[in-house]
C-alpha positions as a printed Julia matrix, in Angstrom:
497×3 Matrix{Float64}:
   0.0    0.0     0.0
   1.27   3.47   -0.87
   1.52   6.25    1.72
   0.51   8.79   -0.95
  -2.98  10.22   -1.05
  -3.01  10.42   -4.87
  -0.87   8.84   -7.57
  -1.3    9.32  -11.3
   1.04   7.16  -13.37
   1.77   7.26  -17.11
  -1.47   9.1   -17.92
  -2.07   9.7   -21.64
  -4.79  11.66  -23.42
  -5.39  12.58  -27.06
  -7.96  14.81  -28.71
  -7.98  13.64  -32.31
  -4.48  14.14  -33.69
  -3.46  16.36  -30.77
  -1.47  14.71  -27.99
  -2.5   16.53  -24.8
  -0.8   14.26  -22.24
   1.88  11.61  -22.57
   3.0    9.4   -19.67
   2.28  12.07  -17.05
   3.05  11.3   -13.4
   1.7   13.18  -10.38
   2.05  12.2    -6.72
   0.33  14.15   -3.93
   0.68  13.51   -0.2
  -2.01  14.09    2.47
  -1.95  17.59    3.93
   0.29  18.9     1.14
   0.05  21.99   -1.06
   1.26  20.71   -4.43
   1.89  23.27   -7.17
   1.14  22.16  -10.74
   2.91  24.55  -13.08
   3.68  24.87  -16.76
   3.1   27.09  -19.76
  -0.34  27.58  -21.3
  -1.11  24.45  -23.28
   1.27  22.28  -21.23
  -1.56  19.94  -20.18
  -2.38  21.18  -16.67
  -6.09  21.74  -17.31
  -6.48  18.43  -19.15
  -4.83  16.54  -16.29
  -7.06  18.21  -13.7
 -10.17  17.54  -15.79
  -9.22  13.88  -15.79
  -8.76  13.96  -12.03
 -12.08  15.76  -11.51
 -13.97  13.42  -13.86
 -14.66  15.84  -16.72
 -12.4   13.83  -19.09
 -11.41  10.18  -19.25
  -7.76   9.22  -19.68
  -6.88   7.05  -22.7
  -4.39   5.08  -20.61
  -2.54   5.19  -17.32
  -3.53   4.51  -13.72
  -4.93   6.54  -10.85
  -4.7    5.54   -7.19
  -6.38   7.07   -4.14
  -5.17   5.88   -0.74
  -3.33   3.12   -2.55
  -6.38   1.72   -4.34
  -6.79   1.93   -8.12
  -9.81   4.01   -9.15
 -11.37   5.13  -12.42
 -13.35   8.34  -12.2
 -16.21   8.24  -14.68
 -17.68  11.68  -14.03
 -17.68  14.75  -11.79
 -20.14  13.21   -9.33
 -17.86  10.18   -8.97
 -14.92  12.51   -8.27
 -16.96  14.32   -5.64
 -17.9   11.04   -3.97
 -14.18  10.18   -3.82
 -13.4   13.47   -2.09
 -12.02  15.46   -5.05
 -13.2   19.06   -5.55
 -12.32  21.44   -8.38
 -12.43  25.23   -7.95
 -12.09  26.85  -11.36
 -10.62  30.25  -12.14
 -14.11  31.34  -13.2
 -16.08  30.57  -10.04
 -18.92  28.08  -10.48
 -21.65  29.66   -8.35
 -25.32  30.57   -8.78
 -25.14  34.31   -8.04
 -28.86  34.74   -7.28
 -28.84  31.99   -4.63
 -27.76  32.45   -1.01
 -24.52  31.33    0.57
 -26.24  28.3     2.12
 -28.03  27.36   -1.1
 -24.77  27.52   -3.08
 -22.87  25.43   -0.57
 -25.52  22.67   -0.51
 -26.49  22.89   -4.19
 -26.78  19.37   -5.58
 -26.61  17.64   -2.19
 -29.75  18.93   -0.52
 -31.24  16.72    2.2
 -34.99  16.05    2.06
 -37.59  14.92    4.52
 -41.21  14.42    3.53
 -40.54  16.38    0.35
 -39.08  19.39    2.14
 -35.44  20.52    1.95
 -33.74  20.32    5.34
 -31.28  22.96    6.42
 -27.65  22.0     6.92
 -26.52  25.05    8.86
 -24.47  23.03   11.38
 -22.35  21.36    8.68
 -21.91  24.65    6.86
 -20.87  26.45   10.05
 -18.26  23.76   10.74
 -16.75  24.36    7.31
 -16.83  28.15    7.69
 -15.29  27.89   11.17
 -12.36  26.0     9.68
 -11.94  28.84    7.19
 -12.28  31.47    9.98
 -15.35  32.87    8.24
 -17.91  31.83   10.84
 -19.66  35.22   10.67
 -20.48  34.96    6.96
 -24.31  35.33    6.71
 -25.82  32.21    5.18
 -28.86  34.07    3.81
 -26.82  36.61    1.78
 -27.03  36.22   -2.03
 -23.62  35.27   -3.4
 -23.76  38.14   -5.9
 -23.49  40.55   -2.95
 -20.14  39.08   -1.83
 -16.64  40.09   -2.88
 -14.7   37.75   -5.17
 -12.57  36.55   -2.23
 -15.67  35.66   -0.17
 -17.17  33.9    -3.18
 -14.03  31.76   -3.22
 -14.61  31.0     0.45
 -18.11  29.77   -0.47
 -16.61  27.45   -3.12
 -14.07  26.09   -0.62
 -16.74  25.66    2.06
 -18.82  23.66   -0.42
 -15.84  21.36   -0.99
 -15.45  20.89    2.77
 -19.13  20.07    3.24
 -18.64  17.46    0.5
 -15.8   16.15    2.73
 -13.19  16.75    0.06
  -9.7   15.38    0.7
  -8.19  16.95   -2.42
  -9.07  20.5    -3.51
  -7.83  21.72   -6.9
  -7.44  25.5    -7.23
  -6.98  26.85  -10.76
  -5.42  30.36  -10.83
  -7.26  31.27   -7.6
  -5.68  34.73   -7.19
  -6.18  36.04  -10.75
  -8.97  38.41   -9.65
  -7.9   39.04   -6.04
  -6.29  42.03   -4.4
  -3.01  41.62   -2.51
  -4.89  41.56    0.82
  -7.38  38.96   -0.44
  -4.49  36.85   -1.73
  -2.89  36.85    1.72
  -6.24  35.78    3.22
  -6.5   32.96    0.69
  -3.01  31.74    1.58
  -4.06  31.59    5.24
  -7.1   29.51    4.23
  -4.87  27.15    2.24
  -2.56  26.7     5.23
  -5.54  25.81    7.45
  -6.67  23.24    4.88
  -3.17  21.74    4.84
  -3.0   21.67    8.64
  -6.27  19.71    8.66
  -4.86  17.03    6.37
  -6.5   18.26    3.16
  -4.32  18.25    0.05
  -4.42  21.28   -2.26
  -3.31  21.13   -5.89
  -2.43  24.73   -6.69
  -2.22  25.92  -10.31
  -0.7   29.35  -10.92
   1.48  31.28  -13.37
   2.73  33.46  -10.51
   5.85  31.66   -9.38
   6.27  33.99   -6.4
   2.92  32.63   -5.13
   4.06  29.07   -5.72
   7.19  29.68   -3.66
   5.13  31.29   -0.88
   2.35  28.72   -0.53
   3.41  25.32   -1.92
   5.34  22.43   -0.36
   6.15  20.5    -3.53
   5.75  21.0    -7.28
   5.28  19.16  -10.56
   6.13  20.82  -13.89
   4.43  19.88  -17.16
   5.81  20.82  -20.58
   4.23  19.8   -23.88
   2.01  17.29  -22.1
   4.8   15.53  -20.22
   6.13  15.59  -16.66
   9.55  17.25  -16.78
  10.25  17.89  -13.12
   9.07  17.43   -9.54
  10.54  18.21   -6.15
  10.45  20.27   -2.97
   9.79  23.99   -3.34
  12.27  25.0    -0.64
  15.05  23.22   -2.54
  14.32  24.84   -5.93
  14.95  28.35   -7.26
  12.53  30.25   -9.48
  14.97  30.26  -12.4
  15.13  26.46  -12.26
  11.32  26.27  -12.38
  11.25  28.62  -15.36
  13.88  26.56  -17.19
  11.78  23.4   -16.68
   8.62  25.15  -17.86
  10.0   26.62  -21.09
  12.73  24.07  -21.85
  15.46  26.67  -21.79
  17.03  29.24  -19.52
  15.51  32.7   -19.83
  18.54  34.92  -19.47
  16.48  38.09  -19.58
  13.03  37.83  -18.05
  12.3   41.49  -18.8
  13.9   42.34  -22.16
  14.33  46.04  -22.89
  14.41  47.28  -26.47
  16.5   50.03  -27.96
  13.96  52.81  -27.91
  14.11  56.41  -26.77
  10.99  58.41  -25.8
  10.54  61.39  -28.13
   7.92  64.07  -28.67
   4.57  64.09  -26.88
   2.13  61.9   -28.79
  -0.91  61.95  -26.49
  -1.8   64.61  -23.93
  -4.6   63.53  -21.58
  -6.2   66.31  -19.53
  -8.65  66.28  -16.6
 -10.38  62.98  -17.38
 -13.08  62.12  -14.84
 -16.22  60.05  -14.49
 -18.17  57.84  -12.13
 -17.46  56.11   -9.82
 -14.04  57.81   -9.41
 -14.51  61.54  -10.16
 -10.9   62.67   -9.69
  -9.39  64.35  -12.73
  -6.55  62.41  -14.34
  -3.9   64.02  -16.54
  -0.72  62.68  -18.1
   1.39  62.84  -21.25
   2.57  59.93  -23.38
   5.51  60.34  -25.75
   6.38  58.49  -28.93
   8.51  55.46  -28.16
   7.53  55.5   -24.46
   6.25  52.62  -22.32
   4.32  54.24  -19.48
   3.42  51.86  -16.65
   0.35  52.49  -14.48
   0.34  50.74  -11.11
  -2.22  50.74   -8.29
  -4.61  48.54   -6.37
  -7.61  46.88   -8.02
 -10.41  49.46   -8.1
  -8.08  52.46   -7.87
  -9.16  53.74  -11.29
  -6.46  52.42  -13.63
  -8.77  50.45  -15.89
 -11.5   53.1   -15.72
  -9.08  55.75  -17.02
  -7.87  53.85  -20.09
 -11.43  52.69  -20.84
 -12.61  56.32  -20.83
  -9.82  57.31  -23.19
 -10.88  54.55  -25.58
 -14.59  55.34  -25.19
 -15.7   52.09  -23.57
 -16.67  53.88  -20.34
 -18.33  57.29  -20.33
 -16.13  60.23  -19.35
 -17.92  63.04  -17.55
 -15.3   65.5   -18.72
 -11.77  65.62  -20.02
 -10.02  65.9   -23.34
  -7.14  64.48  -25.29
  -4.72  66.18  -27.63
  -3.19  63.91  -30.25
  -0.82  65.2   -32.9
  -1.91  68.77  -32.21
  -5.66  68.15  -32.4
  -7.75  68.52  -29.23
 -10.9   66.43  -28.77
 -13.33  66.13  -25.84
 -13.74  62.67  -24.31
 -17.42  63.1   -23.45
 -18.51  61.69  -26.82
 -15.64  59.28  -27.4
 -16.48  55.81  -28.75
 -14.24  52.85  -29.62
 -14.93  53.48  -33.32
 -13.73  57.07  -33.03
 -10.71  56.01  -30.97
  -9.69  53.5   -33.63
 -10.0   56.18  -36.3
  -7.7   58.36  -34.17
  -5.24  55.42  -34.17
  -5.82  54.62  -30.49
  -6.31  50.95  -29.63
  -7.11  49.08  -26.41
  -6.55  45.59  -25.03
  -9.09  44.69  -22.35
  -8.12  42.86  -19.17
 -11.17  40.64  -19.82
 -10.25  38.91  -23.05
 -13.1   36.4   -22.81
 -15.96  38.89  -22.94
 -14.36  42.04  -24.41
 -11.07  41.15  -26.06
 -12.1   38.27  -28.3
 -15.05  36.71  -30.09
 -14.32  33.32  -28.55
 -16.57  31.25  -30.81
 -15.17  32.79  -33.96
 -11.97  31.76  -35.71
  -8.41  32.89  -35.13
  -8.5   34.57  -38.53
 -11.69  36.5   -37.81
 -10.36  37.71  -34.45
  -7.11  38.87  -36.02
  -8.63  41.03  -38.75
 -12.16  41.99  -37.65
 -11.24  45.56  -36.62
  -9.27  46.18  -39.82
 -11.3   44.16  -42.31
 -12.01  47.21  -44.51
  -8.46  47.17  -45.82
  -9.19  43.79  -47.46
 -12.36  44.98  -49.16
 -12.24  45.17  -52.94
 -14.69  46.58  -55.51
 -18.26  46.18  -54.35
 -17.18  45.58  -50.76
 -16.14  41.96  -51.36
 -13.38  40.73  -49.08
 -10.15  39.55  -50.7
 -10.01  36.38  -48.57
  -6.67  35.25  -50.01
  -4.94  38.48  -49.0
  -6.63  38.39  -45.6
  -5.5   34.79  -45.02
  -1.94  35.75  -45.99
  -1.96  38.43  -43.3
  -3.42  36.09  -40.68
  -0.78  33.45  -41.42
   1.88  36.14  -41.07
   0.68  36.94  -37.55
   0.36  33.27  -36.59
   4.03  32.87  -37.43
   5.16  36.23  -36.08
   3.38  35.79  -32.72
   4.18  32.07  -32.44
   0.51  31.27  -31.93
  -0.04  27.55  -31.41
  -3.12  26.58  -33.38
  -4.27  24.23  -36.11
  -4.62  27.22  -38.43
  -6.63  30.39  -39.1
  -9.91  28.48  -39.0
  -9.58  27.17  -35.45
 -12.0   28.66  -32.9
 -10.26  30.96  -30.44
 -12.0   29.31  -27.48
 -10.11  26.09  -28.27
  -6.72  27.78  -27.76
  -4.81  27.99  -24.48
  -5.06  31.24  -22.51
  -1.63  32.42  -23.61
  -2.38  31.82  -27.27
  -5.74  33.59  -26.94
  -3.9   36.61  -25.58
  -1.48  36.5   -28.5
  -4.43  36.55  -30.92
  -5.79  39.65  -29.16
  -2.38  41.3   -29.47
  -2.1   40.27  -33.12
  -5.35  42.13  -33.79
  -3.79  45.27  -32.32
  -0.68  44.92  -34.45
  -2.82  44.34  -37.52
  -4.79  47.49  -36.69
  -1.55  49.5   -36.51
  -2.53  52.12  -33.92
  -0.08  54.79  -32.72
  -1.3   54.73  -29.11
  -1.72  51.33  -27.48
  -3.59  50.96  -24.17
  -2.77  47.6   -22.56
  -4.83  46.58  -19.5
  -3.23  43.62  -17.66
  -1.89  42.08  -20.92
  -0.08  39.19  -19.16
  -2.86  38.1   -16.79
  -3.31  34.33  -16.93
  -0.34  33.95  -19.29
   2.57  31.56  -18.73
   6.1   32.79  -18.16
   7.37  32.0   -21.65
   4.48  33.85  -23.3
   4.99  36.76  -20.91
   8.54  37.23  -22.19
   7.26  37.2   -25.78
   4.64  39.84  -24.87
   7.34  41.99  -23.24
   9.4   41.76  -26.43
   6.33  42.78  -28.43
   5.72  45.81  -26.19
   9.33  46.87  -26.66
   8.97  46.46  -30.41
   5.94  48.75  -30.42
   8.0   51.39  -28.63
  10.88  50.91  -31.08
   8.41  51.68  -33.88
   7.67  55.04  -32.24
   4.3   54.07  -30.8
   3.19  55.13  -27.33
   2.26  52.35  -24.9
   0.25  52.66  -21.67
   0.84  49.48  -19.67
  -1.6   48.87  -16.78
  -0.51  46.03  -14.5
  -0.86  44.71  -10.95
   2.41  42.77  -11.31
   5.06  45.2   -10.11
   8.16  43.29  -11.31
   7.04  43.59  -14.94
   6.32  47.3   -14.63
   9.76  47.91  -13.13
  11.39  45.6   -15.67
   9.7   46.76  -18.89
   8.53  50.38  -18.53
  10.41  53.62  -19.16
   8.22  55.61  -16.76
   5.68  54.74  -14.07
   2.74  56.5   -12.42
   0.63  55.13   -9.54
  -3.14  55.36   -9.04
  -4.6   55.89   -5.56
  -8.38  56.21   -5.26
  -8.74  57.76   -8.67
  -5.78  60.11   -8.44
  -2.7   59.57  -10.59
   0.73  60.36   -9.21
   3.38  62.25  -11.08
   4.9   60.28  -13.95
   8.51  59.5   -13.04
  11.36  57.52  -14.64
  11.27  53.87  -13.61
  14.66  54.2   -11.91
  13.04  56.45   -9.29
  10.62  53.71   -8.22
  10.86  50.4    -6.37
   8.16  47.95   -5.23
   8.04  49.4    -1.72
   7.57  52.97   -2.95
   4.91  51.94   -5.49
   2.89  50.12   -2.81
   3.31  53.05   -0.44
   1.75  55.43   -2.98
  -0.89  52.88   -4.04
  -2.11  52.37   -0.46
  -1.62  55.8     1.1
  -1.27  58.27   -1.75
   1.64  60.6    -2.35
């Protein structure tokens, strides 16, 4: 009998001609936080879907508590004590906390649903959230408390293994620290956590051991406290990344965009800044500080109460700005929410690459020159190193990193002079991040102005020429990056200047 809680051995899975997993091994101990890391498309999600019963392995074995099992569906996984918490939380927002926690396992007596408050309170006590009102609709909770509801549901199901997929992607720094405390309590109570994240600093902080997947194969495993971040990166990408934050040979020039007194609900403070040609301007700040709201108002996605922009000597009010007008002014925007705003997920890679610039392929009578359009799409597939079966593949079938590259390819195809990037590396693996950093530098080398909004301070300090910090809707003075460090940025972000 094995002492391990979970053992997956030589697991293989194919989807048609695509080999998703090949002889993958994963061993998890009781009461262990085990990090599963790898680039987008490495096979992490497929492996976890097999473990949670959403997919069936083609071959290989799975053991729980030393006994061979075959999980035929999600309900079977739940009965075996395996719970999956996805990056996009799986809750019914209109139902209460109690109804969400017991959904699908209600107890009945004489046709009436019986309350399970005692069991729920036990789970919430373990999470130190015993005061969470059970009658509150989940939609009224913060994202971090919604995660607590998901975890409590897993505990009520008596889960012994909880899988967390990018659990901090939408959390503030404070909420992330709270989540780490919850994970430690789960570990101390003998519950194993499989933790999936692209943030290696988080992995180092919270995990005990790790397994690295690359191209559908296990390429490394070991103890976190015996492994350096650079070694993890080398296993993930198959090479050593000498320069995590490449800097191009560009020099900021004349003012390209002058933003003056932009304001609007819910943050009415007036924001002003200048962006020069060939400049990468980083905007830091806490979630909700107004970073995204500002760039969305400039692009016309959110309504500006007042404010104006001056571009190439022409002043325009922002009150009537729309995305169509912004594109005509050669201003483009990459949303932090690629699924609902950045991409048409059900449409093809080719459509998503050219849909905002399709007019340039229109011939006499408005007919599209599909051959010329396809030539351009294939150029970007090669240029951006987008892993796909071709221009006709649906974007939703790509990995997160490749979806982001398609969104960026659309911007390059559009050819704007001012590029507004809102969290462009969120949910992207480390190798793809480096490629995106190189792309941003290339835009600056071409004389374009880049506004780079990010919550990840190392990339702002590593990539940007200048940085400004948002605090409750107010933007600090723009200063050269060399005058900032992480401590000073957080000081301004939390307390103002």
